[in-house]
N, C-alpha and C positions, 0 to 999 in steps of 0.2 A: 677427753682432751681439753675441751672448752672449759669445763668446770675446774680441771687441774690448773690451767693457765690463769684463771681468774681468782683462784683461791687465796685465802689470807693465812693459811697454816703452813708450817714447815713442809717444803717439797718432799723431803725424805720421808717424813711421817705420812704424808698423803699417799705416796707410792706404796710404801710397805703395807699400810692398812687397806689399801685398795685390793691387794692380793691376799687379804685375810690373815695377815700376821700382826703381831703386836709390836709397836715401836715405843719403848719405855721412855726415852728422853722427850721432853716437851719441845726441844729444838735440836738442830743438828750441829750446833757449835759454830755457826757462821760459814757453812759451806753452800748455802743456797741464798737466792736473792732476798727471800722473806726474812731469814735469820740474820742476814748481813745488814738489814735496814735499808735496802735499795727501794723500798716502797714507803709512801707517806701515809700516816694514819689519817683517817677521816674524822674531822671534828664532830663531837656529839654522836659518836658511833652508836651508843646504846639507845639514844633517842631515835636515830634513824632506824635501827633494828626494831624498836618497839612499834614504830609506825608501819613497817612492812608486815610484821607479825600480826598486828591488829587488823590490817587490811585482809590478810588471809582468813582471819577469824570472821570478819564482817561479811565476806563473800561465802561463808559457810564451808570453807575448805574445798570448794568445788571447781576451782579454776586453776589454770597454769600461770607461768611466769608472765606471758604476754598480757593477759587480761588484768592481773594484779598490778602490773606496771602501769597500764592505761588508767586504772582507777587512781593510783597514787599520784600520777602526773596530772590528773584532772582533765583527761582527754574527752572531748565532746564527740564521741563516736556512737554509732547506732547500737553496737554491742553493749556499751556501757549504759546507754539510756534505756534500752528496752528491758533491761533487768533491774532498772531503778537504782543502779549503783552510783549514779551521779548524786544521789541523796544520802549516801553513806557518810559517816563522820570522818572517814579516812580519805574521802574523795579530794584529790589535789594537795594532800599533805606534803608530797615531795615534788611539787611542780617545778622547783628550782633545779632539779637534777634531770639529766638526759636519760632516755630509755636505756641506753647501753650501760650507764652508771648504775641504774637501779637493778638491771640484770646482774651486773657484777656483784652488787651488795647481796642479792638473793642467793647467788651461788656461794658466796662467802659464808652466809648463814647456814646453808646446807653443809658446807665443809666443816663448820664448827658444831654441827649436830644439834642445832637449835631450830631446825626447819627440815622437813622431809619433802622429797619429790618422788611421788608414787605413780607407777604405771609406765608402760612402754610406748604405745603409739601416741597417746594423748596424756602425758604426765601431769599430775595435779600436785599442787602444794598442800601439804598437810602439817598440822601442828603436832608437837610432842611435848613431853614433860619439860624439856629444856626451853621450849618456846614460852611456856607460861612463867617459868622462872625469870626469863628476861623481861617479860611484860610486867611482872610484879616488882622488878628491880632487885631480884635476889641473885641474879647472875649477870656477869658482864660479858661483852663481846668486843672484838676488835675488827674494824673494817679498814681496808686500805684502798688507796687510789693507785691503780696500776698505770704504767706508761702507755700501754696499748689502748687505743680507743677505736670505737666503731667508725666506719667510713663516713665522712662528712662531719664528724664531731670535732670540734676544735681541740687542739692539744696545747697545753701550756709548755712551752719549750724553755722558758727562762729558768726554770728550776733544774734543767738537765744540761745546761750549757757548760762545755769544758773550756770555753775561750778564756785564756789568761790563767787557767788553773795550774798551779805548781804540782805536777803529777807525783814527784818524789815526796813532797810534803804531804799530799793527800794520802798516799799509801802509808806513810808514817803515822798519820792521824788515825787511819783505820786500825792499825796494829794497836795503838794506844786505846782506842775505843773498845776493841775486843777484850783487851786485858782488864779494863775497868768493868766491863759488863760481866766477865767471868768471875771477878772478885765478888760481885753482888748476886750472881746467879741469874742475870738478866739476859734477854736477847739484846744484841748490840744496838738496835734501833731505839731502845729506851734511853740510851745515853745521848746520842745525836744521830740524826738521819744523814744520808749521803749528801743531801742538798746543803746541809749546814757545814759538813766537812769540806765540800767543794768551795763554798764561799770563804771559809777560813783559809784554805790553801790558795785562793785567788787574792784575797785582801791582805793576808798576813798582818793582822792588827798589832799595833805597837804597845797597847796597854789593855788591861782588863776592862777598863771602862769602855774602850772602843770595841771590844768583843761583844758587848751588849747590843750593838747595832746590827749584828749578823743575824740573819733569819734563823729562827729555831732556838735562839739562846735567850731565855728569860732570866729573871732574877734567881730562881731556884737552880736552874742548870748552871748559871754562872757561879753561884756559890759552891755547888757540889763538884763541878768539873772544870771550871774556868782556869784555875791555877795549873792543873796538870797539862791542859791543852796549850795554855800560854807558854809554859816552859818548853814544850816540844817545838812550838813555832819559833820561840826565841833562839833555841839552840840550833835549829835548822838554818835560820837566817844568819846567825853569827858564823856558822861553819862555812856557808857559801857566800857571805858578804852581800846579802840581798836587801833590797829596800823594803819598807813596810807601808801599810795604809795605802794600798793601791786601788783607787777608784771605788765604786760601789758603796759598800757600807762605810769604808774608811773616809770617803769624801763627805758623807753625811756626818760621821762621827767627828770630823774636824771642826764642826760647828756645835759643840756641846751646849752652848748657851741658848740655842734655838730649841724649844720644846718639841717633842715628837709630834704632837697634834698640830703644831704651828708650821711644820715644814711645808714648802710649796707642793700642792697637789691639786691641779686644776679640776680634775674630775670630782674630787671630794668637795672642793669649794663651790662648784656649780650645784652639787647635790644639796649642800647646806643652804644655799640661797633659795633653792626650790622648796626646801623644808620650811624655811622662814615664811614662805608664801602659802604654806599648807597644801602643797602639791602631793598627790597620792604616790605611794611607793612604785607602782607599776609605771606611772608616767615619768617619775624621776629616773627609773632605770632606762626607759625608752629615750629620754632626752639626753642623758649623760652617756649612754652606751655601756653602763656598768652592769655586771652580773647581778641578778636579783639578791643573792646572798650577800654580795658586797654592799649593795645599797641598803640592805637591812642592817648590816653592821654599822654603816655610816649613820643611819637614823638613830640607832642606839647611842652612838657617840655624840650625835647632835643633841639628843635629849639630856645626856649627862653634862655636856659642856654649856649649853645655852638655856637649859632649865625652862622650857616653854610652859606656860600656864596650863595649856590643854594639849592632849595628844589625840583628840577626837578625829583629826584629819587622817590618822593612820590606824587607829584602833577604835572600833565602835564602843560607845559608852557602856553597853551591857556587858561586853567582853571585859572592859576595864574593871567594872564592878565585880565580876566573877573572879578575875585574877586577884584583885585587891582582897576579896574575902578569903581566898585560898592562902594568900601571902600572910594574912593575919594568923593563920593556923600553922603554916609550915615555915614562915620566915621568907625574906626576900632573897635568900641565897640558895634556895632549893628549887631550881627550875624543873627538874625531873618530877619531883613529888607534886608540884603544882600541875604539871602537864597531865599526870595520871589522875589526879584528883578531879580535874575538869573533864574527865572521860575521854581524854586524848582528842578532843574536838577543837581545841584552840591551838593554832600554829605556834611553834616555839618562838618564832620571830616576834609575834605579837606579845607573847608573855615577856620576852626580854625587854621590849620597849616599855611595857607597863611597869616592870620591876625597876628599870632605870629611872622612870618618872617618880616612882614611890621613894626610891633611895635618895633622890634629890630633894 
């Protein structure tokens, strides 16, 4: 039940195959939360999967989920130290994720058949042919972030708030999303996730330009689906005589002359000031209260915007040299290839910073 609830594959497919039958469709057509897009995709899912699978390989496929998670999180425990696993190249590669999140990811990889869990009393993680395909970049995987979290772990509630959402419009947008997805043979989440639909139904943007400010709508999605969703919103508002551009994204969109990077953001501004003084990432995260992954993204943006002469304060010179050499071979746009070429030993966050520096 735990694996079923944490899985990233169609619920119908998981149930049918659990009982030994074959489920031909890849998705159930939007009848379960996964296929409806009620979950959010994890950024860089393939890289996260490669780190997990590599760790299983590094511990010689002899340990279970708990120990593999401890190594990936860089935990300083006796079990990790006495086996010398604190010296592995995968030690601490996912320290920015909580233990519950890593457990979720592992179960999702098992559900996608690129990782095995073998044994009853003390189940161990084992690799299969699919594992190696993922690690070689020959196969992709999808990881999702579920709403349920372990006790004590913080839950982001801003993405699931229904305050101010026009429920009738939201349902109309879901119908439109399903139709567009069916036309392309896609699961609905590939069009827009529910977070994006809720924000559209809350804000009711008055122009295509202002739709761009809604979470989850980039240039490509706006080009491919913007007109259809805007027409649905426009018709709904005209039919019911509703106002547009209500708070949130609309309030920000009302100031189009202000660049995205220039909007007020005290936490980011404080981080940038600390970066100018050469403060290390961990210390910046501690002082600003930002999540490690958020601070890493801010550092990458800082490097692109302010073009510092040196990034030695955040990335050791020898690591910069290795990434630079790999980038000469693979190009600055291929993070995954560089990560694999460096033996999966350099954190992706550091690679991104070096590439940003090189591109400037």
